[in-house]
N, C-alpha and C positions, 0 to 999 in steps of 0.2 A: 564443131566450132560454135561457141556461144555467141549468139547475135547480140550486138550492142543495142540497148534500149534507147529509143528516141528520148530526147531531153524533155519533151512536152508531156510524157506519160507520168513523170514523178515530180515535176517542178511546176510552179505557178505559171499559168499561161497568161500572158499579158494581152489585153484587148486593145487593138489599135485605137487611138484617139481620133475622133471624127473632127474634121475641120469644115466649117460652114463657109459658104462663099462670101457672105457680106454681114456687116454689123446690123443692118435692118432685119435680116432674117433671124439673127440671134435675139434681137429685141422682141420680135413677134413670138418666138417660141417661149421666151420668158414670160411675156404677158399672158400667153395661153395657159402656161402652167399655173400662174398666179390665179387666174380666173377659175381654172379647174379646181384648185385647192379651196378657193372661196366657196364655190357651189357644193363641193364635197363636204365642207364643214357645215354649211347650212342644212344639207340633207341629213347629216349625222345628228345634228341638234334636233331636227324635226322628229326623227325616229325616236331619239331618247325622250323627247317631250311627250310623244304619243304613248310610249311605254309607261311613263310616269303617270299620265292621265288615266290609262287603263288600270294600272295598279291601284290608284286612288279610288277609282269607281268601284272596283271589286271590294276594297276594304270598306267603303261606305255601304255597299249592298249587304255585306256580312254583318256590319254593325246594326243596320236598320232591321235586319232579320232577327238578330239576337234581341234587340230592344222590343220588337213586336211579340216575341215569345215570352219575354220576361214578365212575371206578374207585376201588376201595379201595386206599389206599396200601400198598405192599408194602415190607418191610424190605429194605435193600440186601444183595445177596449177600456173604457173608464170604469172604475169601481162604482157600483150602484150604492150611493150613500143616502138615498131617500129613506125616511123612517119606515120601519116594517112593524106590522102587527104580529106579536109573538106571545104565546101563553106561558105562564109560569108552570102550567100543568100541575102535577101533584109531586113535584120534585122538592128536594131538601132546601130549606131556607135558613140563611144565617143573618140575624139582625132582627130589629123590631118589626112586628107585624104591621104597625102603623107608620112605618117609614114612608116619607113622601116620594122617594125615588126608588125604583127597582133596577137592579143590574142583573141581567140574565147572562150567565156564562155557559157556553158550549165548549167542553174541554175533553182532553184525552190524557189519561194518567201516564202514558208512555211518550207523549209529545215533548220534544226538547224545548219548544217555545212556550208550551204550557208550564213547564217546570221553571223556565226563566221568569215568566210572569209571576209564578208563585214565589220564587226566591227574591225578586227585585221589586215587585209592585204590590202584590196582594196584601202584605202586612201593612203597608202604608195606607192603602184604602181602608183596611179594617180599623186601623187606629184613628184615621181622620174622619171617616164617615159612618162606618158600621157601629163601632162601639158607642158613639154619641147618639145613635138612633136616627141618623139622617137618611141612610139608605139601607136596603137589604139586598143580599146576593142570593140568587137562585142558581144552584148548580145543576146543569143538565149535561148529559153524556153525548160525546161525539167521538167515539173510538174509531180511529182510521183503520182501514182493512189491512194495511201493511204493518201495523203494530200488533204483533202476534198475541200478546196477552192482555191488551188494553180492554177488550170487550169483557173478558172474564173479570178483570179488576173492577170494572164499573159494576158488574153484577155483585161482586163480593162487597162493595161499598153499600149497595142496596140491602144486602143480607145483614150487614152490620146495623144499618139503620132500622131494620125490622125489629131488632132487639133493644136498641137504645135511643131511637128517635133521631131528630135532626142534629142535636148536639153531638151525639156519638158519631153520627155520619161525618161531620166536619172534622172531628178529631181523627177519625180513620183516614179521611181525605188528606189531612195534613201529614200523617205518617207515610202514606203512599208517595206523596210528592217529595217528602224529605229523603226517603230511602231509595227511590228509583234512580237509576242512572239515565233514564229516559232515552234509551237507544232502541226502543221497540219491544224489547224483552227484558227491561231492567229488573223487574221482579219476577221470580219464578212462581208458578201457580201454587206450589206447596208452601210458599211463604205467607199467602194471603190470610188463611184462617188463623195461624199463630199470631199475626199482627192484631187481629181482632181480640184474641185471648189476652194480649198485653193491655187492652183497654177494659178488661174485666168481663168481656163477653164470653159466651159459650162457643169456643172455637169449633167444637165438633158440630154444633148446630149450624154455624156459618158454613162449614165445609159441606154439610148435607144440602144446605140451601143452594150453594154454588153448583153442586153435582146435579141437582134437579133442574137446573136452568130456569128457576122460578122467575127471575127478573130479566130474562133475555128479551122478552117482548117489550118490557118497559124501556130498556136501553135502545132497542130498535126503533121505538116510537120517537125517542129523542132525536135519533139520527134523521128520521123522516121529517120531523118538524124543523130541524136545523136546515136541511136542504131546501125545504119549501120557502124558508125565509132568506135564502141566499147565503147561508152559513155552510160553506164547503171546505173550509180549512180551520185549523185549530191554533190557538184559541180564537173564538169569535164571541163578541159581547154585544148585547143590545141594552141601551140605557134609556129609560123613559119614566114618565110619571106613573106612580102606582095607581092601580084601579081596583075597585071592589070586585070586578069580574075576573081579575087575574090575567087579563089580556092587556099588555102594554103596547104603546106605539113607540118603539125604541129606535134610536140612532145606532147604526152598526159601527163597531170598532173592531178591527181585525189585527191579530198578532200580539206579540209580547211588547206592547206599547209602554212607554215610560209613564210614570205616575202623572206628570203634568198633562198628558193628553186625556186621561180619565178625569182629572180634576176639572178641566175646561168644560167637558160635557156634563159632568155631575152638577157643577155650579150653575150652569145654564138651566138645568132642569129644576134645581132647588129655587131659583129666582122666579120661575114661571108661576 
């Protein structure tokens, strides 16, 4: 025989309602509960406030530690624009020997900024100042080490000069800058002697001169002199009064600057 389950095992059990003896007791209990809830709220807020303060203190500590480790920003170094003494050496000259002002250029035949100067500014300087005999340009070499053929191109130009003098040198100089794509290896080495042949020079003699490294030390000396004067990039120019000793005190101008910037410095020197 299956035993009948008690009703309380599967159905909601009702809790008997308590009845208090008086209204004053009920009021006392209500007041007690209100006070308990009040103090419980105060305690909860205090705990939350302390947690917030602790978190803020940790964040401040981390920020201060990061600030202490961070390097103090330094002002960017300024370009040294004080005039420098620089020699024309025995390098090729374009312009009148008696020109009042000398512009010394340190350049690289494969430098894109040197080519930009040649394309955009050089001819204006030549027309305005060199052709009338007001200034002369001295070209000195500063082939950068990451331009693969630039050093040898500088040597080839010296080899061309050996046959035809400064006039031929600058004609060769113009052809190199006109034809190079100035990407570091714009002209291949086997092109250098034939370009000299186009100017009526003995191309085979130029090639032999290049192969012998005859002018390597000359180019290296230009690099050393440029570095001593603070010329570490190309093109770098020094503009100053011509002297009988060949050593000028020149104001430095760096980069493929517009003609107006050269004009300002040249005119200042011409008026002195």
